[in-house]
MARGU-403116 format. One record per atom (N, C-alpha, C): x, y, z; residue in three letters; atom name. Coordinates in Angstrom, 1 decimal, decimal comma, always signed. Example, Ala and Ser with C-alpha at 12.3 -4.5 7.8 and 13.67 -1.06 7.14 Angstrom:
% residues 2
node px: +13,2 | py: -5,7 | pz: +7,8 | type: ALA | atom: N
node px: +12,3 | py: -4,5 | pz: +7,8 | type: ALA | atom: CA
node px: +13,2 | py: -3,3 | pz: +7,8 | type: ALA | atom: C
node px: +12,8 | py: -2,2 | pz: +7,1 | type: SER | atom: N
node px: +13,7 | py: -1,1 | pz: +7,1 | type: SER | atom: CA
node px: +12,9 | py: +0,0 | pz: +7,9 | type: SER | atom: C
This chain:
% residues 82
node px: +40,5 | py: -23,0 | pz: +59,5 | type: MET | atom: N
node px: +40,3 | py: -24,3 | pz: +58,8 | type: MET | atom: CA
node px: +39,2 | py: -24,1 | pz: +57,8 | type: MET | atom: C
node px: +39,4 | py: -24,5 | pz: +56,6 | type: ILE | atom: N
node px: +38,4 | py: -24,3 | pz: +55,5 | type: ILE | atom: CA
node px: +37,2 | py: -25,2 | pz: +55,7 | type: ILE | atom: C
node px: +37,4 | py: -26,4 | pz: +56,2 | type: GLY | atom: N
node px: +36,3 | py: -27,3 | pz: +56,4 | type: GLY | atom: CA
node px: +36,8 | py: -28,7 | pz: +56,2 | type: GLY | atom: C
node px: +35,9 | py: -29,7 | pz: +56,4 | type: SER | atom: N
node px: +36,2 | py: -31,0 | pz: +56,1 | type: SER | atom: CA
node px: +35,0 | py: -31,7 | pz: +55,7 | type: SER | atom: C
node px: +35,1 | py: -32,9 | pz: +55,1 | type: GLY | atom: N
node px: +34,0 | py: -33,7 | pz: +54,6 | type: GLY | atom: CA
node px: +33,8 | py: -33,4 | pz: +53,2 | type: GLY | atom: C
node px: +32,7 | py: -34,0 | pz: +52,6 | type: PRO | atom: N
node px: +32,5 | py: -33,9 | pz: +51,2 | type: PRO | atom: CA
node px: +32,1 | py: -32,5 | pz: +50,7 | type: PRO | atom: C
node px: +31,6 | py: -31,6 | pz: +51,6 | type: SER | atom: N
node px: +31,2 | py: -30,3 | pz: +51,2 | type: SER | atom: CA
node px: +32,3 | py: -29,3 | pz: +51,4 | type: SER | atom: C
node px: +33,5 | py: -29,7 | pz: +51,8 | type: ALA | atom: N
node px: +34,6 | py: -28,8 | pz: +52,0 | type: ALA | atom: CA
node px: +35,0 | py: -28,1 | pz: +50,7 | type: ALA | atom: C
node px: +35,3 | py: -26,8 | pz: +50,8 | type: LYS | atom: N
node px: +35,7 | py: -26,0 | pz: +49,6 | type: LYS | atom: CA
node px: +37,1 | py: -25,6 | pz: +49,8 | type: LYS | atom: C
node px: +37,9 | py: -25,8 | pz: +48,7 | type: VAL | atom: N
node px: +39,3 | py: -25,4 | pz: +48,8 | type: VAL | atom: CA
node px: +39,5 | py: -24,1 | pz: +48,0 | type: VAL | atom: C
node px: +40,2 | py: -23,2 | pz: +48,6 | type: SER | atom: N
node px: +40,5 | py: -21,9 | pz: +47,9 | type: SER | atom: CA
node px: +42,0 | py: -21,9 | pz: +47,5 | type: SER | atom: C
node px: +42,2 | py: -21,7 | pz: +46,3 | type: ILE | atom: N
node px: +43,6 | py: -21,7 | pz: +45,8 | type: ILE | atom: CA
node px: +44,0 | py: -20,3 | pz: +45,3 | type: ILE | atom: C
node px: +45,2 | py: -19,9 | pz: +45,7 | type: LYS | atom: N
node px: +45,8 | py: -18,7 | pz: +45,2 | type: LYS | atom: CA
node px: +47,1 | py: -19,0 | pz: +44,6 | type: LYS | atom: C
node px: +47,4 | py: -18,6 | pz: +43,4 | type: ILE | atom: N
node px: +48,6 | py: -18,8 | pz: +42,7 | type: ILE | atom: CA
node px: +49,5 | py: -17,6 | pz: +43,0 | type: ILE | atom: C
node px: +50,6 | py: -17,9 | pz: +43,7 | type: LEU | atom: N
node px: +51,6 | py: -16,8 | pz: +44,1 | type: LEU | atom: CA
node px: +52,8 | py: -16,7 | pz: +43,2 | type: LEU | atom: C
node px: +53,2 | py: -17,8 | pz: +42,6 | type: ALA | atom: N
node px: +54,4 | py: -17,8 | pz: +41,7 | type: ALA | atom: CA
node px: +54,2 | py: -19,0 | pz: +40,8 | type: ALA | atom: C
node px: +54,9 | py: -18,8 | pz: +39,6 | type: VAL | atom: N
node px: +54,9 | py: -19,9 | pz: +38,6 | type: VAL | atom: CA
node px: +56,3 | py: -19,9 | pz: +38,0 | type: VAL | atom: C
node px: +56,8 | py: -21,2 | pz: +37,9 | type: THR | atom: N
node px: +58,1 | py: -21,4 | pz: +37,3 | type: THR | atom: CA
node px: +58,0 | py: -22,5 | pz: +36,3 | type: THR | atom: C
node px: +59,0 | py: -22,6 | pz: +35,4 | type: TRP | atom: N
node px: +59,1 | py: -23,6 | pz: +34,4 | type: TRP | atom: CA
node px: +60,5 | py: -24,2 | pz: +34,5 | type: TRP | atom: C
node px: +60,6 | py: -25,4 | pz: +35,1 | type: PRO | atom: N
node px: +61,9 | py: -26,0 | pz: +35,3 | type: PRO | atom: CA
node px: +62,5 | py: -26,6 | pz: +34,0 | type: PRO | atom: C
node px: +61,6 | py: -27,1 | pz: +33,1 | type: ILE | atom: N
node px: +62,1 | py: -27,8 | pz: +31,9 | type: ILE | atom: CA
node px: +61,3 | py: -27,3 | pz: +30,7 | type: ILE | atom: C
node px: +62,0 | py: -26,9 | pz: +29,6 | type: TYR | atom: N
node px: +61,2 | py: -26,6 | pz: +28,4 | type: TYR | atom: CA
node px: +62,1 | py: -26,9 | pz: +27,2 | type: TYR | atom: C
node px: +61,6 | py: -27,1 | pz: +26,1 | type: PRO | atom: N
node px: +62,4 | py: -27,5 | pz: +24,9 | type: PRO | atom: CA
node px: +63,3 | py: -26,3 | pz: +24,5 | type: PRO | atom: C
node px: +64,6 | py: -26,7 | pz: +24,4 | type: ASP | atom: N
node px: +65,6 | py: -25,8 | pz: +23,9 | type: ASP | atom: CA
node px: +66,6 | py: -26,4 | pz: +23,0 | type: ASP | atom: C
node px: +66,1 | py: -27,4 | pz: +22,2 | type: HIS | atom: N
node px: +66,9 | py: -28,2 | pz: +21,3 | type: HIS | atom: CA
node px: +67,2 | py: -27,5 | pz: +20,0 | type: HIS | atom: C
node px: +66,4 | py: -26,5 | pz: +19,6 | type: THR | atom: N
node px: +66,6 | py: -25,7 | pz: +18,4 | type: THR | atom: CA
node px: +66,6 | py: -24,2 | pz: +18,7 | type: THR | atom: C
node px: +67,2 | py: -23,4 | pz: +17,9 | type: PRO | atom: N
node px: +67,1 | py: -22,0 | pz: +18,1 | type: PRO | atom: CA
node px: +65,6 | py: -21,5 | pz: +18,0 | type: PRO | atom: C
node px: +64,8 | py: -22,1 | pz: +17,2 | type: LYS | atom: N
node px: +63,4 | py: -21,7 | pz: +17,1 | type: LYS | atom: CA
node px: +62,6 | py: -22,0 | pz: +18,4 | type: LYS | atom: C
node px: +62,9 | py: -23,2 | pz: +19,0 | type: SER | atom: N
node px: +62,3 | py: -23,5 | pz: +20,3 | type: SER | atom: CA
node px: +62,7 | py: -22,5 | pz: +21,4 | type: SER | atom: C
node px: +64,0 | py: -22,2 | pz: +21,4 | type: VAL | atom: N
node px: +64,5 | py: -21,2 | pz: +22,4 | type: VAL | atom: CA
node px: +63,8 | py: -19,9 | pz: +22,2 | type: VAL | atom: C
node px: +63,7 | py: -19,4 | pz: +20,9 | type: TYR | atom: N
node px: +63,0 | py: -18,1 | pz: +20,6 | type: TYR | atom: CA
node px: +61,5 | py: -18,2 | pz: +21,1 | type: TYR | atom: C
node px: +60,8 | py: -19,2 | pz: +20,7 | type: ILE | atom: N
node px: +59,4 | py: -19,3 | pz: +21,0 | type: ILE | atom: CA
node px: +59,2 | py: -19,3 | pz: +22,5 | type: ILE | atom: C
node px: +59,9 | py: -20,1 | pz: +23,2 | type: ASN | atom: N
node px: +59,8 | py: -20,3 | pz: +24,7 | type: ASN | atom: CA
node px: +60,2 | py: -19,0 | pz: +25,4 | type: ASN | atom: C
node px: +61,2 | py: -18,3 | pz: +24,9 | type: ASN | atom: N
node px: +61,6 | py: -17,1 | pz: +25,5 | type: ASN | atom: CA
node px: +60,6 | py: -16,0 | pz: +25,4 | type: ASN | atom: C
node px: +59,8 | py: -16,1 | pz: +24,4 | type: GLN | atom: N
node px: +58,7 | py: -15,1 | pz: +24,2 | type: GLN | atom: CA
node px: +57,4 | py: -15,6 | pz: +24,9 | type: GLN | atom: C
node px: +57,1 | py: -16,9 | pz: +24,8 | type: ALA | atom: N
node px: +55,8 | py: -17,4 | pz: +25,3 | type: ALA | atom: CA
node px: +55,7 | py: -17,6 | pz: +26,8 | type: ALA | atom: C
node px: +56,8 | py: -18,2 | pz: +27,4 | type: LEU | atom: N
node px: +56,7 | py: -18,6 | pz: +28,8 | type: LEU | atom: CA
node px: +56,5 | py: -17,4 | pz: +29,8 | type: LEU | atom: C
node px: +57,2 | py: -16,2 | pz: +29,6 | type: PRO | atom: N
node px: +56,8 | py: -15,1 | pz: +30,5 | type: PRO | atom: CA
node px: +55,4 | py: -14,6 | pz: +30,3 | type: PRO | atom: C
node px: +54,9 | py: -14,7 | pz: +29,1 | type: LEU | atom: N
node px: +53,5 | py: -14,3 | pz: +28,9 | type: LEU | atom: CA
node px: +52,5 | py: -15,3 | pz: +29,6 | type: LEU | atom: C
node px: +52,8 | py: -16,5 | pz: +29,5 | type: LEU | atom: N
node px: +51,9 | py: -17,5 | pz: +30,1 | type: LEU | atom: CA
node px: +52,1 | py: -17,4 | pz: +31,6 | type: LEU | atom: C
node px: +53,3 | py: -17,1 | pz: +32,1 | type: GLN | atom: N
node px: +53,5 | py: -17,0 | pz: +33,6 | type: GLN | atom: CA
node px: +52,7 | py: -15,8 | pz: +34,1 | type: GLN | atom: C
node px: +52,7 | py: -14,7 | pz: +33,4 | type: GLY | atom: N
node px: +52,0 | py: -13,5 | pz: +33,8 | type: GLY | atom: CA
node px: +50,5 | py: -13,7 | pz: +33,8 | type: GLY | atom: C
node px: +50,0 | py: -14,3 | pz: +32,7 | type: GLU | atom: N
node px: +48,6 | py: -14,5 | pz: +32,6 | type: GLU | atom: CA
node px: +48,1 | py: -15,5 | pz: +33,7 | type: GLU | atom: C
node px: +48,9 | py: -16,5 | pz: +34,0 | type: THR | atom: N
node px: +48,5 | py: -17,5 | pz: +35,0 | type: THR | atom: CA
node px: +48,4 | py: -16,8 | pz: +36,4 | type: THR | atom: C
node px: +49,4 | py: -16,0 | pz: +36,7 | type: ILE | atom: N
node px: +49,3 | py: -15,3 | pz: +38,0 | type: ILE | atom: CA
node px: +48,1 | py: -14,3 | pz: +38,0 | type: ILE | atom: C
node px: +47,9 | py: -13,6 | pz: +36,9 | type: GLN | atom: N
node px: +46,8 | py: -12,6 | pz: +36,9 | type: GLN | atom: CA
node px: +45,4 | py: -13,3 | pz: +37,0 | type: GLN | atom: C
node px: +45,2 | py: -14,5 | pz: +36,3 | type: LEU | atom: N
node px: +44,0 | py: -15,2 | pz: +36,4 | type: LEU | atom: CA
node px: +43,8 | py: -16,0 | pz: +37,6 | type: LEU | atom: C
node px: +44,9 | py: -16,4 | pz: +38,2 | type: GLY | atom: N
node px: +44,8 | py: -17,2 | pz: +39,4 | type: GLY | atom: CA
node px: +44,3 | py: -18,6 | pz: +39,1 | type: GLY | atom: C
node px: +43,6 | py: -19,2 | pz: +40,0 | type: ALA | atom: N
node px: +43,1 | py: -20,6 | pz: +39,9 | type: ALA | atom: CA
node px: +42,2 | py: -20,7 | pz: +38,6 | type: ALA | atom: C
node px: +41,6 | py: -19,7 | pz: +38,2 | type: ALA | atom: N
node px: +40,7 | py: -19,8 | pz: +37,0 | type: ALA | atom: CA
node px: +41,5 | py: -20,0 | pz: +35,7 | type: ALA | atom: C
node px: +42,8 | py: -19,7 | pz: +35,8 | type: SER | atom: N
node px: +43,7 | py: -19,9 | pz: +34,6 | type: SER | atom: CA
node px: +43,7 | py: -21,3 | pz: +34,1 | type: SER | atom: C
node px: +43,4 | py: -22,3 | pz: +34,9 | type: GLY | atom: N
node px: +43,3 | py: -23,6 | pz: +34,4 | type: GLY | atom: CA
node px: +42,3 | py: -23,8 | pz: +33,2 | type: GLY | atom: C
node px: +41,3 | py: -23,0 | pz: +33,2 | type: THR | atom: N
node px: +40,3 | py: -23,1 | pz: +32,1 | type: THR | atom: CA
node px: +40,2 | py: -21,9 | pz: +31,3 | type: THR | atom: C
node px: +40,7 | py: -20,7 | pz: +31,7 | type: LYS | atom: N
node px: +40,5 | py: -19,5 | pz: +30,9 | type: LYS | atom: CA
node px: +41,8 | py: -19,0 | pz: +30,2 | type: LYS | atom: C
node px: +42,9 | py: -19,7 | pz: +30,4 | type: LEU | atom: N
node px: +44,1 | py: -19,3 | pz: +29,8 | type: LEU | atom: CA
node px: +44,0 | py: -19,4 | pz: +28,2 | type: LEU | atom: C
node px: +44,5 | py: -18,4 | pz: +27,5 | type: GLN | atom: N
node px: +44,4 | py: -18,4 | pz: +26,1 | type: GLN | atom: CA
node px: +45,7 | py: -18,9 | pz: +25,5 | type: GLN | atom: C
node px: +45,6 | py: -19,6 | pz: +24,3 | type: ASN | atom: N
node px: +46,8 | py: -20,0 | pz: +23,6 | type: ASN | atom: CA
node px: +47,5 | py: -18,8 | pz: +23,0 | type: ASN | atom: C
node px: +48,8 | py: -18,9 | pz: +22,9 | type: ILE | atom: N
node px: +49,6 | py: -17,8 | pz: +22,3 | type: ILE | atom: CA
node px: +49,9 | py: -18,2 | pz: +20,9 | type: ILE | atom: C
node px: +49,5 | py: -17,4 | pz: +20,0 | type: SER | atom: N
node px: +49,8 | py: -17,6 | pz: +18,6 | type: SER | atom: CA
node px: +51,2 | py: -17,9 | pz: +18,3 | type: SER | atom: C
node px: +51,5 | py: -18,9 | pz: +17,6 | type: GLY | atom: N
node px: +52,9 | py: -19,3 | pz: +17,3 | type: GLY | atom: CA
node px: +53,6 | py: -20,2 | pz: +18,4 | type: GLY | atom: C
node px: +52,9 | py: -20,3 | pz: +19,5 | type: ALA | atom: N
node px: +53,4 | py: -21,2 | pz: +20,6 | type: ALA | atom: CA
node px: +52,3 | py: -22,1 | pz: +21,0 | type: ALA | atom: C
node px: +51,6 | py: -22,7 | pz: +20,1 | type: THR | atom: N
node px: +50,5 | py: -23,5 | pz: +20,4 | type: THR | atom: CA
node px: +50,9 | py: -24,7 | pz: +21,3 | type: THR | atom: C
node px: +51,9 | py: -25,4 | pz: +20,9 | type: HIS | atom: N
node px: +52,3 | py: -26,6 | pz: +21,7 | type: HIS | atom: CA
node px: +52,8 | py: -26,2 | pz: +23,1 | type: HIS | atom: C
node px: +53,5 | py: -25,1 | pz: +23,2 | type: THR | atom: N
node px: +53,9 | py: -24,6 | pz: +24,5 | type: THR | atom: CA
node px: +52,6 | py: -24,2 | pz: +25,4 | type: THR | atom: C
node px: +51,7 | py: -23,6 | pz: +24,8 | type: SER | atom: N
node px: +50,5 | py: -23,1 | pz: +25,5 | type: SER | atom: CA
node px: +49,7 | py: -24,3 | pz: +25,9 | type: SER | atom: C
node px: +49,5 | py: -25,3 | pz: +25,1 | type: VAL | atom: N
node px: +48,7 | py: -26,5 | pz: +25,4 | type: VAL | atom: CA
node px: +49,4 | py: -27,3 | pz: +26,5 | type: VAL | atom: C
node px: +50,7 | py: -27,5 | pz: +26,4 | type: ALA | atom: N
node px: +51,5 | py: -28,2 | pz: +27,5 | type: ALA | atom: CA
node px: +51,4 | py: -27,4 | pz: +28,8 | type: ALA | atom: C
node px: +51,5 | py: -26,1 | pz: +28,8 | type: TRP | atom: N
node px: +51,4 | py: -25,3 | pz: +30,0 | type: TRP | atom: CA
node px: +50,0 | py: -25,5 | pz: +30,6 | type: TRP | atom: C
node px: +48,9 | py: -25,4 | pz: +29,8 | type: GLN | atom: N
node px: +47,6 | py: -25,6 | pz: +30,4 | type: GLN | atom: CA
node px: +47,4 | py: -27,0 | pz: +31,0 | type: GLN | atom: C
node px: +47,9 | py: -28,0 | pz: +30,3 | type: ALA | atom: N
node px: +47,8 | py: -29,4 | pz: +30,9 | type: ALA | atom: CA
node px: +48,5 | py: -29,5 | pz: +32,2 | type: ALA | atom: C
node px: +49,7 | py: -29,0 | pz: +32,3 | type: SER | atom: N
node px: +50,5 | py: -29,0 | pz: +33,5 | type: SER | atom: CA
node px: +49,8 | py: -28,2 | pz: +34,6 | type: SER | atom: C
node px: +49,3 | py: -27,1 | pz: +34,3 | type: LEU | atom: N
node px: +48,6 | py: -26,2 | pz: +35,2 | type: LEU | atom: CA
node px: +47,4 | py: -26,9 | pz: +35,8 | type: LEU | atom: C
node px: +46,6 | py: -27,5 | pz: +34,9 | type: GLN | atom: N
node px: +45,4 | py: -28,2 | pz: +35,3 | type: GLN | atom: CA
node px: +45,7 | py: -29,4 | pz: +36,2 | type: GLN | atom: C
node px: +46,8 | py: -30,1 | pz: +35,9 | type: ALA | atom: N
node px: +47,2 | py: -31,2 | pz: +36,8 | type: ALA | atom: CA
node px: +47,7 | py: -30,7 | pz: +38,2 | type: ALA | atom: C
node px: +48,4 | py: -29,6 | pz: +38,2 | type: ALA | atom: N
node px: +48,9 | py: -29,0 | pz: +39,5 | type: ALA | atom: CA
node px: +47,7 | py: -28,5 | pz: +40,3 | type: ALA | atom: C
node px: +46,7 | py: -27,9 | pz: +39,6 | type: LEU | atom: N
node px: +45,5 | py: -27,4 | pz: +40,4 | type: LEU | atom: CA
node px: +44,7 | py: -28,5 | pz: +40,9 | type: LEU | atom: C
node px: +44,6 | py: -29,6 | pz: +40,1 | type: ALA | atom: N
node px: +43,9 | py: -30,8 | pz: +40,6 | type: ALA | atom: CA
node px: +44,5 | py: -31,4 | pz: +41,8 | type: ALA | atom: C
node px: +45,8 | py: -31,4 | pz: +41,9 | type: LEU | atom: N
node px: +46,6 | py: -31,9 | pz: +43,0 | type: LEU | atom: CA
node px: +46,4 | py: -31,0 | pz: +44,2 | type: LEU | atom: C
node px: +46,4 | py: -29,7 | pz: +44,0 | type: ALA | atom: N
node px: +46,2 | py: -28,7 | pz: +45,1 | type: ALA | atom: CA
node px: +44,8 | py: -28,8 | pz: +45,7 | type: ALA | atom: C
node px: +43,8 | py: -29,2 | pz: +44,9 | type: GLU | atom: N
node px: +42,5 | py: -29,3 | pz: +45,4 | type: GLU | atom: CA
node px: +42,2 | py: -30,5 | pz: +46,3 | type: GLU | atom: C
node px: +43,1 | py: -31,5 | pz: +46,2 | type: LYS | atom: N
node px: +42,9 | py: -32,7 | pz: +47,0 | type: LYS | atom: CA
node px: +43,2 | py: -32,4 | pz: +48,5 | type: LYS | atom: C
node px: +42,4 | py: -32,9 | pz: +49,4 | type: PRO | atom: N
node px: +42,6 | py: -32,7 | pz: +50,8 | type: PRO | atom: CA
node px: +43,9 | py: -33,4 | pz: +51,3 | type: PRO | atom: C
């Protein structure tokens, strides 16, 4: 047991990352996401829970990178709740 109460600390380890939905309405979107999503996935797993704040944007895939970070931060916030 990690602990309980206000001083309890949660340890998070990211084991896998998937992306169920992503823009694929244009050939450009498909190309960008086919390049960016595996990079973001690998970097997220490598950085672990710190990736919520340390993940770098991918040049040419800014919207994808920003959306990925927002989703990751939301998931990490949910995981930290007791």
